[in-house]
KOLMARDO-742614 format. One record per residue (C-alpha): residue number from 0; x, y, z. Coordinates in Angstrom, 2 decimals. Example, Ala and Ser with C-alpha at 12.3 -4.5 7.8 and 13.67 -1.06 7.14 Angstrom:
<sites>
0, 12.30, -4.50, 7.80
1, 13.67, -1.06, 7.14
</sites>
This chain:
<sites>
0, 0.00, 0.00, 0.00
1, 1.18, 3.51, -0.86
2, 1.89, 5.81, 2.08
3, -0.43, 8.79, 2.60
4, 0.77, 11.93, 0.86
5, 0.15, 15.57, 1.61
6, -2.69, 17.19, -0.31
7, -0.46, 19.82, -1.90
8, 1.97, 17.10, -3.00
9, -0.91, 15.14, -4.55
10, -2.16, 18.18, -6.43
11, 1.34, 19.01, -7.67
12, 2.03, 15.44, -8.86
13, -1.40, 15.14, -10.46
14, -0.97, 18.39, -12.39
15, 2.53, 17.32, -13.47
16, 1.39, 13.95, -14.81
17, -1.64, 15.42, -16.53
18, 0.64, 17.82, -18.36
19, 2.99, 14.98, -19.27
20, 0.05, 13.07, -20.74
21, -1.00, 16.11, -22.78
22, 2.58, 16.45, -24.08
23, 2.70, 12.75, -24.94
24, -0.59, 13.10, -26.83
25, 0.93, 15.97, -28.80
26, 3.99, 13.86, -29.62
27, 1.77, 11.03, -30.83
28, -0.19, 13.37, -33.08
29, 2.81, 15.34, -34.38
30, 2.46, 15.95, -38.09
31, -1.23, 15.10, -37.88
32, -0.27, 11.45, -37.43
33, -3.60, 10.30, -35.98
34, -5.47, 11.65, -39.01
35, -3.14, 9.68, -41.30
36, -3.66, 6.53, -39.22
37, -7.40, 7.08, -39.23
38, -7.43, 7.40, -43.02
39, -5.28, 4.28, -43.41
40, -7.69, 2.33, -41.22
41, -10.73, 3.62, -43.10
42, -9.25, 2.60, -46.45
43, -8.15, -0.79, -45.12
44, -11.68, -1.47, -43.84
45, -13.13, -0.34, -47.18
46, -14.78, 2.69, -45.59
47, -13.27, 4.94, -48.26
48, -15.24, 7.63, -50.14
49, -17.96, 5.83, -52.08
50, -17.65, 7.83, -55.30
51, -15.68, 6.16, -58.08
52, -13.92, 2.83, -58.37
53, -12.13, 1.52, -55.28
54, -9.51, -1.23, -55.43
55, -8.64, -2.06, -51.84
56, -4.94, -2.77, -52.30
57, -4.26, -1.76, -48.70
58, -6.35, -4.72, -47.57
59, -4.96, -7.09, -50.22
60, -1.32, -6.40, -49.37
61, -1.95, -6.53, -45.62
62, -3.72, -9.88, -45.89
63, -0.89, -11.22, -48.07
64, 1.70, -10.10, -45.51
65, 0.20, -11.65, -42.37
66, 0.43, -15.35, -43.34
67, 4.01, -14.80, -44.43
68, 5.13, -13.43, -41.08
69, 3.06, -15.01, -38.32
70, 4.07, -18.34, -36.80
71, 1.82, -21.25, -37.65
72, 2.85, -23.23, -34.58
73, 4.96, -20.99, -32.35
74, 7.10, -23.13, -30.06
75, 9.81, -21.68, -27.87
76, 12.91, -23.71, -27.12
77, 14.86, -22.93, -23.95
78, 18.46, -23.85, -23.21
79, 20.62, -23.15, -20.19
80, 22.92, -20.18, -20.42
81, 26.33, -20.84, -21.99
82, 28.62, -22.85, -19.77
83, 25.80, -24.63, -17.92
84, 24.74, -27.20, -20.51
85, 26.50, -29.96, -18.55
86, 24.44, -29.20, -15.42
87, 21.49, -31.67, -15.26
88, 19.50, -29.34, -12.98
89, 19.90, -26.48, -15.47
90, 18.81, -28.70, -18.36
91, 15.72, -29.89, -16.49
92, 14.75, -26.36, -15.53
93, 15.17, -25.26, -19.15
94, 12.82, -28.02, -20.31
95, 10.25, -26.95, -17.72
96, 10.50, -23.29, -18.80
97, 10.11, -24.39, -22.41
98, 6.97, -26.37, -21.56
99, 5.48, -23.52, -19.50
100, 6.10, -20.91, -22.22
101, 4.57, -23.13, -24.89
102, 1.53, -23.73, -22.70
103, 1.09, -19.97, -22.11
104, 1.18, -19.33, -25.87
105, -1.86, -21.56, -26.25
106, -3.60, -20.52, -23.03
107, -3.35, -16.79, -23.80
108, -4.16, -17.24, -27.51
109, -0.99, -15.38, -28.39
110, -1.15, -16.39, -32.06
111, -4.12, -14.07, -32.53
112, -2.31, -11.28, -30.67
113, 0.78, -11.71, -32.88
114, -1.34, -11.58, -36.05
115, -2.96, -8.35, -34.91
116, 0.51, -7.04, -34.11
117, 1.68, -7.72, -37.67
118, -1.37, -5.89, -39.00
119, -0.63, -2.94, -36.72
120, 2.98, -2.82, -37.92
121, 1.81, -2.81, -41.53
122, -0.79, -0.08, -41.01
123, 0.84, 2.03, -38.26
124, 4.47, 0.80, -38.10
125, 4.22, -0.29, -34.46
126, 2.95, -3.30, -32.57
127, 2.24, -2.78, -28.87
128, 1.97, -5.92, -26.73
129, 0.92, -5.06, -23.19
130, 1.84, -7.43, -20.34
131, 0.13, -7.83, -17.02
132, -0.70, -10.28, -14.29
133, -3.91, -11.90, -13.03
134, -6.44, -9.14, -13.85
135, -7.10, -6.48, -16.47
136, -5.80, -3.84, -14.06
137, -2.80, -6.02, -13.05
138, -3.78, -6.60, -9.44
139, -0.46, -7.10, -7.70
140, -0.08, -10.44, -5.86
141, 0.28, -10.36, -2.10
142, 1.97, -12.88, 0.17
143, -0.46, -15.25, 1.84
144, -0.39, -16.34, 5.46
145, 0.27, -19.99, 4.76
146, 0.87, -22.44, 1.96
147, -1.91, -23.80, -0.17
148, -1.87, -27.62, -0.42
149, -1.48, -29.40, -3.72
150, -4.52, -31.02, -5.25
151, -3.57, -34.69, -5.11
152, -0.36, -36.47, -4.29
153, 2.95, -35.65, -5.90
154, 4.72, -38.50, -7.59
155, 7.48, -39.66, -5.18
156, 9.99, -39.77, -8.00
157, 9.30, -36.12, -8.77
158, 9.86, -35.04, -5.16
159, 13.05, -37.06, -4.95
160, 14.36, -35.71, -8.26
161, 13.59, -32.07, -7.39
162, 15.22, -32.51, -4.01
163, 18.38, -33.92, -5.59
164, 18.49, -31.05, -8.09
165, 18.26, -28.46, -5.35
166, 14.84, -26.97, -6.10
167, 13.75, -24.72, -3.23
168, 10.63, -25.69, -1.32
169, 7.74, -23.26, -1.14
170, 7.48, -21.48, 2.18
171, 4.95, -18.85, 1.03
172, 2.31, -18.67, -1.66
173, 0.40, -15.92, -3.40
174, -3.02, -15.03, -2.11
175, -6.05, -16.19, -4.03
176, -7.52, -13.48, -6.20
177, -10.61, -11.97, -4.62
178, -13.80, -13.23, -6.25
179, -15.16, -9.70, -6.41
180, -12.06, -8.64, -8.32
181, -12.51, -11.46, -10.83
182, -16.08, -10.34, -11.43
183, -14.85, -7.08, -12.91
184, -11.90, -8.59, -14.78
185, -13.75, -10.84, -17.19
186, -11.48, -10.72, -20.23
187, -11.43, -14.20, -21.76
188, -7.64, -14.19, -22.25
189, -6.77, -13.06, -18.71
190, -6.55, -15.86, -16.17
191, -6.20, -15.66, -12.36
192, -2.67, -15.93, -11.00
193, -1.14, -16.02, -14.47
194, 0.73, -13.61, -16.77
195, -1.13, -12.25, -19.79
196, -0.17, -10.46, -22.99
197, -2.65, -8.47, -25.07
198, -2.33, -6.36, -28.17
199, -2.96, -2.67, -27.52
200, -4.06, -0.32, -30.33
201, -1.07, 1.89, -31.26
202, -3.13, 5.07, -30.83
203, -3.69, 4.05, -27.18
204, 0.04, 3.94, -26.32
205, 1.93, 7.02, -25.18
206, 5.60, 7.77, -24.50
207, 7.27, 11.01, -23.34
208, 7.88, 13.70, -25.93
209, 11.18, 13.13, -27.73
210, 11.48, 9.39, -26.94
211, 13.33, 7.64, -29.75
212, 12.81, 4.01, -28.79
213, 11.07, 2.01, -26.10
214, 14.33, 1.09, -24.35
215, 15.07, 4.67, -23.32
216, 11.53, 5.60, -22.28
217, 11.40, 6.46, -18.54
218, 7.66, 5.84, -18.50
219, 4.79, 4.89, -20.74
220, 1.03, 5.27, -20.58
221, -1.97, 3.38, -21.91
222, -5.28, 4.94, -22.82
223, -7.91, 2.78, -21.12
224, -11.65, 2.60, -21.74
225, -13.80, 0.61, -19.37
226, -17.44, 0.67, -18.34
227, -17.79, 3.24, -15.58
228, -19.53, 0.68, -13.38
229, -16.53, -1.66, -13.63
230, -14.05, 1.09, -12.77
231, -16.00, 2.12, -9.68
232, -16.27, -1.49, -8.45
233, -12.70, -2.62, -9.27
234, -10.66, -2.66, -6.01
235, -7.54, -1.71, -7.98
236, -8.80, 1.89, -8.04
237, -9.49, 4.17, -5.07
238, -13.20, 4.20, -4.39
239, -12.97, 7.60, -2.73
240, -11.68, 9.04, -6.01
241, -13.86, 7.17, -8.52
242, -17.15, 7.40, -6.58
243, -18.11, 10.75, -8.14
244, -16.78, 10.05, -11.65
245, -19.04, 10.65, -14.64
246, -18.81, 8.90, -17.99
247, -16.60, 10.85, -20.39
248, -16.48, 8.60, -23.45
249, -18.96, 6.77, -25.63
250, -19.64, 5.10, -28.94
251, -21.43, 7.14, -31.58
252, -24.51, 5.75, -33.31
253, -26.09, 7.25, -36.39
254, -29.83, 7.42, -35.70
255, -30.59, 7.52, -39.41
256, -28.76, 4.38, -40.48
257, -28.09, 2.74, -37.10
258, -24.50, 2.27, -38.27
259, -21.94, 2.01, -35.49
260, -19.12, 4.51, -35.70
261, -15.95, 3.41, -33.96
262, -13.99, 6.49, -32.87
263, -10.22, 6.68, -32.86
264, -10.25, 8.26, -29.43
265, -11.91, 11.59, -28.75
266, -15.31, 12.97, -29.62
267, -13.69, 15.73, -31.66
268, -12.78, 13.05, -34.22
269, -16.46, 12.28, -34.83
270, -18.44, 13.78, -37.70
271, -20.84, 16.46, -36.47
272, -23.87, 14.19, -36.33
273, -22.07, 11.83, -33.93
274, -21.16, 14.58, -31.47
275, -24.74, 15.09, -30.45
276, -25.32, 13.92, -26.90
277, -28.26, 11.64, -27.66
278, -26.10, 9.49, -29.91
279, -23.74, 8.42, -27.12
280, -23.72, 5.52, -24.73
281, -22.79, 7.44, -21.58
282, -21.57, 4.45, -19.60
283, -17.82, 4.49, -20.29
284, -14.78, 6.12, -18.73
285, -11.61, 6.98, -20.59
286, -8.55, 7.28, -18.36
287, -4.77, 6.85, -18.47
288, -2.71, 4.09, -16.86
289, 0.91, 5.18, -16.33
290, 3.89, 2.91, -15.61
291, 6.94, 4.74, -14.28
292, 10.12, 2.72, -14.81
293, 12.33, 5.02, -12.74
294, 10.13, 4.99, -9.63
295, 8.71, 1.49, -10.09
296, 5.21, 2.88, -9.73
297, 1.86, 2.42, -11.48
298, -0.63, 5.31, -11.59
299, -4.06, 5.94, -13.08
300, -5.78, 9.26, -13.68
301, -8.25, 11.13, -15.85
302, -7.64, 14.50, -17.44
303, -11.00, 15.95, -16.54
304, -12.08, 14.47, -13.18
305, -10.78, 13.75, -9.69
306, -8.58, 15.57, -7.24
307, -6.31, 12.57, -6.72
308, -4.88, 9.65, -8.66
309, -7.27, 6.76, -9.24
310, -4.31, 4.54, -8.46
311, -0.87, 5.33, -7.06
312, 1.31, 2.48, -5.80
313, 4.58, 0.67, -6.31
314, 4.05, -2.22, -8.69
315, 7.13, -4.35, -7.88
316, 6.95, -6.00, -11.27
317, 10.37, -7.32, -12.36
318, 9.87, -6.20, -15.96
319, 10.51, -2.45, -16.21
320, 7.79, -1.23, -18.55
321, 5.00, -3.78, -19.16
322, 5.17, -3.55, -22.92
323, 6.92, -5.20, -25.88
324, 7.35, -3.15, -29.06
325, 7.90, -4.28, -32.65
326, 8.40, -1.93, -35.59
327, 8.94, -2.74, -39.28
328, 10.55, 0.59, -40.17
329, 12.50, 2.00, -37.24
330, 13.51, 5.60, -37.81
331, 15.97, 6.28, -34.99
332, 14.61, 9.80, -34.50
333, 10.82, 9.65, -34.65
334, 9.54, 6.99, -32.24
335, 6.55, 6.16, -34.44
336, 8.15, 6.20, -37.88
337, 6.41, 5.66, -41.22
338, 4.26, 2.62, -41.93
339, 4.13, 0.68, -45.18
340, 0.41, 1.39, -45.57
341, 0.85, 5.14, -45.05
342, 3.66, 5.18, -47.63
343, 1.53, 3.58, -50.36
344, -1.80, 5.24, -49.51
345, -1.27, 8.19, -51.95
346, -0.48, 5.67, -54.70
347, -3.59, 3.66, -53.86
348, -5.67, 6.81, -54.15
349, -4.04, 7.59, -57.50
350, -4.75, 4.07, -58.75
351, -8.40, 4.33, -57.72
352, -8.68, 7.72, -59.46
353, -7.13, 6.30, -62.63
354, -9.47, 3.32, -62.61
355, -12.44, 5.64, -62.12
356, -11.36, 7.65, -65.18
357, -10.94, 4.38, -67.11
358, -14.48, 3.38, -66.22
359, -15.78, 6.78, -67.32
360, -13.99, 6.48, -70.67
361, -15.30, 2.96, -71.08
362, -18.86, 4.17, -70.69
363, -18.25, 6.98, -73.17
364, -16.86, 4.59, -75.78
365, -19.69, 2.07, -75.62
366, -21.31, 1.08, -78.94
367, -23.68, 3.77, -80.22
368, -26.07, 4.04, -83.20
369, -26.79, 7.15, -85.28
370, -30.28, 6.78, -86.85
371, -32.14, 8.81, -89.45
372, -35.47, 9.41, -87.75
373, -37.13, 9.98, -91.14
374, -36.14, 6.49, -92.32
375, -36.74, 4.37, -89.15
376, -39.79, 5.07, -87.03
377, -39.94, 5.03, -83.21
378, -41.21, 1.46, -82.92
379, -38.41, 0.09, -85.08
380, -35.82, 2.17, -83.19
381, -36.93, 0.34, -80.05
382, -36.31, -2.96, -81.80
383, -32.75, -1.85, -82.63
384, -31.99, -1.20, -78.94
385, -33.58, -4.45, -77.73
386, -31.92, -7.83, -77.17
387, -34.39, -9.60, -79.47
388, -32.75, -11.99, -81.92
389, -33.21, -11.14, -85.63
390, -35.91, -8.48, -85.37
391, -37.52, -7.36, -88.67
392, -37.08, -3.63, -89.13
393, -38.64, -1.79, -92.08
394, -36.83, 1.22, -93.50
395, -38.19, 3.91, -95.75
396, -35.15, 4.07, -97.95
397, -31.72, 2.37, -98.40
398, -30.74, 0.53, -95.13
399, -27.12, 1.69, -95.45
400, -28.28, 5.27, -95.12
401, -30.79, 4.62, -92.33
402, -28.27, 4.00, -89.49
403, -24.56, 4.26, -88.75
404, -22.62, 2.45, -86.04
405, -20.43, 4.66, -83.85
406, -17.72, 2.60, -82.07
407, -14.91, 4.91, -80.88
408, -11.70, 3.30, -79.67
409, -10.29, 3.72, -76.17
410, -6.67, 4.70, -75.61
411, -4.48, 2.08, -73.95
412, -2.48, 4.82, -72.23
413, -4.91, 4.87, -69.33
414, -4.37, 1.16, -68.70
415, -0.62, 1.67, -68.88
416, -0.90, 4.35, -66.19
417, -2.69, 1.85, -63.94
418, 0.07, -0.72, -64.42
419, 2.78, 1.86, -63.72
420, 0.99, 2.86, -60.51
421, 0.71, -0.79, -59.45
422, 4.43, -1.25, -60.12
423, 5.17, 1.81, -57.97
424, 3.13, 0.35, -55.11
425, 4.92, -2.99, -55.35
426, 8.29, -1.25, -55.41
427, 7.52, 0.82, -52.30
428, 6.18, -2.15, -50.37
429, 8.94, -4.46, -51.59
430, 6.62, -6.94, -53.32
431, 7.04, -8.02, -56.93
432, 4.37, -9.99, -58.78
433, 6.19, -13.14, -57.80
434, 6.34, -11.95, -54.20
435, 2.54, -11.80, -54.25
436, 2.50, -15.43, -55.46
437, 1.58, -14.30, -59.01
438, 3.13, -15.28, -62.33
439, 4.34, -12.63, -64.70
440, 1.77, -12.27, -67.48
441, 4.27, -12.64, -70.28
442, 5.66, -16.08, -69.39
443, 5.37, -19.05, -67.04
444, 8.68, -20.85, -67.21
445, 10.06, -23.40, -64.76
446, 12.54, -20.80, -63.56
447, 9.73, -18.39, -62.79
448, 7.82, -21.12, -60.98
449, 10.89, -21.62, -58.79
450, 11.03, -17.87, -58.12
451, 7.41, -17.94, -56.98
452, 8.07, -20.88, -54.66
453, 11.24, -19.35, -53.27
454, 9.51, -16.06, -52.57
455, 6.64, -17.84, -50.87
456, 9.20, -19.39, -48.51
457, 11.83, -16.66, -48.22
458, 10.08, -13.29, -48.62
459, 10.03, -11.16, -45.55
460, 13.01, -12.86, -43.89
461, 13.97, -9.67, -42.11
462, 10.48, -9.14, -40.75
463, 10.08, -12.79, -39.76
464, 13.29, -12.37, -37.81
465, 11.82, -9.26, -36.16
466, 8.73, -11.27, -35.26
467, 10.85, -14.08, -33.78
468, 12.84, -11.57, -31.69
469, 9.60, -9.92, -30.58
470, 8.20, -13.22, -29.26
471, 11.35, -14.45, -27.54
472, 12.14, -11.05, -25.99
473, 8.61, -10.72, -24.61
474, 8.97, -14.08, -22.83
475, 12.57, -13.54, -21.73
476, 12.12, -10.03, -20.35
477, 8.41, -9.86, -19.41
478, 6.51, -13.13, -18.99
479, 9.16, -15.39, -17.47
480, 10.31, -12.89, -14.82
481, 6.71, -12.68, -13.58
482, 6.58, -16.47, -13.41
483, 9.82, -16.58, -11.44
484, 8.56, -14.01, -8.95
485, 4.88, -14.76, -8.46
486, 4.53, -18.54, -8.89
487, 5.50, -19.63, -5.39
488, 3.22, -22.66, -5.05
489, 3.92, -26.03, -6.68
490, 2.40, -26.49, -10.14
491, 2.28, -29.34, -12.61
492, 3.45, -29.41, -16.22
493, 3.97, -32.18, -18.77
494, 7.52, -32.16, -20.10
495, 8.57, -33.97, -23.25
496, 10.70, -37.00, -22.44
497, 9.48, -37.37, -18.84
498, 6.74, -40.02, -18.44
499, 5.01, -38.32, -15.49
500, 3.86, -34.74, -14.78
501, 6.63, -32.62, -13.32
502, 5.93, -30.37, -10.36
503, 7.81, -27.11, -10.10
504, 7.93, -23.78, -8.28
505, 8.33, -20.59, -10.30
506, 10.97, -19.11, -8.02
507, 13.00, -22.28, -8.40
508, 13.16, -21.82, -12.17
509, 14.78, -18.39, -11.99
510, 17.87, -18.47, -14.16
511, 19.29, -17.18, -17.43
512, 17.99, -19.05, -20.47
513, 18.68, -18.81, -24.18
514, 15.24, -18.68, -25.78
515, 14.73, -19.28, -29.47
516, 11.85, -19.70, -31.88
517, 12.34, -21.18, -35.34
518, 11.98, -18.32, -37.83
519, 10.94, -20.71, -40.62
520, 7.97, -22.20, -38.77
521, 5.81, -19.67, -40.59
522, 5.67, -21.91, -43.64
523, 2.75, -24.37, -43.45
524, 3.91, -27.96, -43.84
525, 1.62, -30.27, -45.81
526, 0.71, -33.68, -44.37
527, 2.60, -35.42, -47.17
528, 5.79, -33.49, -46.38
529, 5.32, -34.08, -42.64
530, 5.00, -37.84, -43.22
531, 8.15, -37.87, -45.35
532, 10.11, -36.03, -42.69
533, 8.74, -38.32, -39.97
534, 9.73, -41.38, -42.01
535, 13.32, -40.13, -42.35
536, 13.56, -39.30, -38.63
537, 12.11, -42.68, -37.63
538, 14.44, -44.71, -39.82
539, 17.46, -42.69, -38.70
540, 16.81, -42.84, -34.95
541, 15.13, -46.20, -34.55
542, 17.06, -48.26, -32.04
543, 19.38, -45.40, -31.04
544, 19.94, -45.70, -27.25
545, 20.27, -41.90, -27.03
546, 16.72, -41.40, -28.30
547, 13.52, -42.03, -26.33
548, 12.12, -44.85, -28.43
549, 8.57, -44.68, -27.07
550, 8.32, -40.99, -27.93
551, 9.86, -41.69, -31.35
552, 7.23, -44.33, -32.12
553, 4.45, -42.04, -30.91
554, 5.75, -39.16, -33.03
555, 5.84, -41.40, -36.11
556, 2.42, -42.97, -35.63
557, 0.72, -39.63, -34.93
558, 1.46, -38.58, -38.51
559, -1.25, -41.01, -39.64
560, -4.81, -39.94, -38.82
561, -6.32, -43.44, -39.03
562, -3.78, -45.16, -36.76
563, -5.03, -45.92, -33.19
564, -1.86, -44.76, -31.45
565, -3.01, -45.36, -27.87
566, -4.08, -48.92, -28.66
567, -0.82, -49.79, -30.38
568, 1.62, -48.33, -27.84
569, 1.94, -50.15, -24.54
570, 2.37, -48.20, -21.28
571, 5.95, -47.17, -20.41
572, 6.01, -49.41, -17.32
573, 5.02, -52.47, -19.33
574, 7.51, -51.59, -22.05
575, 10.31, -51.31, -19.48
576, 9.39, -54.71, -18.01
577, 9.40, -56.36, -21.45
578, 12.72, -54.72, -22.27
579, 14.21, -56.08, -19.05
580, 12.92, -59.56, -19.85
581, 14.44, -59.39, -23.33
582, 17.78, -58.29, -21.89
583, 17.72, -61.18, -19.41
584, 16.76, -63.58, -22.17
585, 19.55, -62.39, -24.45
586, 21.98, -62.65, -21.58
587, 20.84, -66.18, -20.79
588, 21.40, -67.44, -24.33
589, 24.72, -65.62, -24.69
590, 23.68, -63.44, -27.59
591, 23.62, -66.43, -29.93
592, 26.99, -67.84, -28.80
593, 27.34, -71.49, -27.65
594, 26.14, -71.77, -24.09
595, 28.68, -72.49, -21.40
596, 27.95, -74.80, -18.52
597, 26.60, -72.71, -15.62
598, 27.49, -73.42, -12.08
599, 24.24, -71.90, -10.77
600, 20.81, -71.80, -12.37
601, 18.99, -68.51, -12.95
602, 15.35, -68.73, -11.90
603, 14.38, -65.85, -14.20
604, 16.17, -67.34, -17.19
605, 14.64, -70.76, -16.44
606, 11.23, -69.12, -16.31
607, 11.71, -67.47, -19.69
608, 12.92, -70.79, -21.20
609, 10.19, -72.79, -19.56
610, 12.82, -74.81, -17.67
611, 12.82, -76.37, -14.21
612, 12.31, -73.03, -12.42
613, 9.17, -72.17, -14.36
</sites>
């Protein structure tokens, strides 16, 4: 709990931080950046001006980029720090960390967050992944009075192994999250007593004016919007401060069309008809959550209400700022930089304008008929314009003089302009036709087919590497430190290569690990290719004493959908017993060598041979 502060000190600090937030907002919107972002988003979502032809290349390129960069099956591998590979305790802890991180990727649905991050980088040049613990407001764990017991018995072998490896025993545990707190932290991807990572819209992330990169930022802030009722009831915030709060944010609704208008942030961004009071849901509060890296403190405030901070306390999180940043085009000077979508937006507009002119010219140059009204009467003129097959039309004079076909030609220059504009867009974005998985129109040779395939696999290597670094850094510097600090009670995890669930304590895993994610796991592997690879691995490692044979067989059989794996594989205990019997049997017959006369009978060998001891 934060110590009481003098009223004048509170007022001074509150005014200072409010001004810092205003300055950070100005830095974010420097050069009218938010308007550019808003326009990029509107074009991407096909909410462009309706007049004319619109080819949504912003959407097409963005959708082509995401599957190239996101990880189909993100799996983190952990290894002990250099020089500790020979330590069995370090290797075991690394395998546990690897299993925990992989489980959190699935539990927190991080694949969807990473895909949204790629889209943000494409449209706004920045992906903001916010980290927290236990609740949406990051309720800080407290130390409980006594340990919580495990549910069920721990496998004796696990306890013995952990004791031999020097794992510390839990003497304290974190308190259970208050049920009332959970009621107002109902996000589906935030779980009690667990780290979480969520994508934050770039326009809702603030850094101090002049910040060049996230590493040097002394603090950061998040723009938060929550139902006012939730804010008032959430114990994270001071009830004495929030009790008198009024809603200051809402969602506009057009009463004429009932179309929802999603604002970028403030009401000033709305068209005039959305700024009318009756069009707003008045039940939301917009406020700012500030994380101060220098003071180790978390704060919350509004710009227009309250005489004190909504929240003001030391957070004690071992992660600095609770955010991971990825940018495609780092500038080194401007923190936000220029996005790919913003760079090509003027060209997209030009292409749409050119295509609109093309369509207008096409309509002008449609087939037309010039008719002598004195030769063909009105009824027959209607027949000429109809789709009737072989109509009989009577003319009062020579037919050649009754009508003339007007079929003006259309210049190809307009189409050439469209192609030049498309080439400019591809050049700016770094995509050729082949990079978009297209063949060049002029030819389809085997060499070009190879170029297409290679680009499907290799394009965006730099950005895939950025994505891999983004994932591993977020676990190494944010998620894992929270696990090491806050997970003080024993937990279970299944670890590859260990036949029983392993119990562990987060504080006992604290160490330096080399984390890595395969940068080429973005390429989907077909079932046929997977079976071929599994066949090679199985044939190579079958019978190798350094390889877990049961896991090898399971891996191989699981490549076939129709194979009943569980029915074919016997339990590990039974397999070990059979292996022991086979070893005894081979020893009893001398490995195929002539048997020597034994001085003492072996009951086990006799039993296997069906001899006297059976």
